[in-house]
C-alpha positions as CSV (number, residue, x, y, z in Angstrom):
1,M,-46.0,-3.7,-22.5
2,E,-45.8,-1.6,-26.0
3,S,-46.6,1.6,-23.6
4,V,-43.4,0.8,-21.5
5,L,-41.1,0.0,-24.5
6,P,-40.5,3.5,-25.7
7,Y,-39.8,4.6,-21.6
8,V,-37.3,1.6,-21.2
9,L,-35.5,2.3,-24.6
10,A,-35.2,6.2,-23.7
11,I,-33.5,5.2,-20.6
12,V,-31.1,2.3,-21.8
13,P,-28.6,4.9,-23.5
14,T,-28.2,6.9,-19.8
15,I,-27.8,3.6,-18.1
16,G,-25.1,2.5,-20.7
17,V,-23.3,5.9,-20.3
18,G,-23.7,5.8,-16.5
19,T,-22.2,2.2,-16.5
20,L,-19.3,3.6,-18.7
21,F,-18.5,6.5,-16.4
22,Y,-18.3,3.9,-13.5
23,F,-15.7,1.6,-15.1
24,V,-13.7,4.8,-16.5
25,I,-13.5,6.4,-12.9
26,K,-12.9,3.3,-11.4
27,S,-9.8,2.5,-13.6
28,I,-8.6,6.0,-12.9
29,L,-8.7,5.7,-9.4
30,E,-7.2,2.2,-9.0
31,G,-4.5,3.3,-11.5
32,D,-3.9,6.3,-9.1
33,R,-3.6,4.1,-6.2
34,R,-1.3,1.6,-7.7
35,E,1.0,4.5,-9.0
36,R,1.1,6.0,-5.2
37,L,2.0,2.5,-3.9
38,A,4.7,2.2,-6.5
39,Q,6.0,5.6,-5.9
40,A,6.1,4.9,-2.0
41,R,7.8,1.5,-2.7
42,W,10.4,3.3,-4.8
43,E,11.0,6.0,-2.5
44,A,11.2,3.3,0.5
45,T,14.1,1.4,-1.6
46,H,16.0,4.9,-2.3
47,D,15.9,5.9,1.4
48,R,17.1,2.4,2.7
49,A,20.0,2.6,-0.2
50,D,20.5,6.3,1.1
51,A,20.7,5.3,4.4
52,A,23.1,2.3,3.9
53,H,25.2,4.6,1.9
54,D,25.4,7.1,4.9
55,H,26.3,4.4,7.3
56,S,29.0,2.8,5.1
57,G,31.1,6.4,5.2
58,D,33.0,4.7,1.9
59,A,32.3,7.5,-0.1
60,E,31.6,11.1,0.3
61,D,28.9,13.0,-1.4
62,P,30.1,15.6,-3.4
63,A,27.4,18.0,-2.7
64,R,28.2,17.6,1.0
65,G,31.9,18.3,0.6
66,S,34.9,16.3,1.1
67,S,36.2,15.4,4.8
68,S,39.6,16.0,3.2
69,N,39.5,19.6,3.2
70,G,40.8,20.2,6.8
71,R,37.5,21.0,8.5
């Protein structure tokens, strides 16, 4: 057992760093996934709001121009 102990002690830091690397990369990937889902939900909400606004016809978009300009 004494002849194996130096080898085990030599590989423990590598296993520790590998485990730390795994959890860091895993958390980065999960955070990216959650951010993409949140972005998709935000865009869908705004698309629905824009569609409801376009269908209501209550207000004109200044970027599109006014419908009362004689065209």
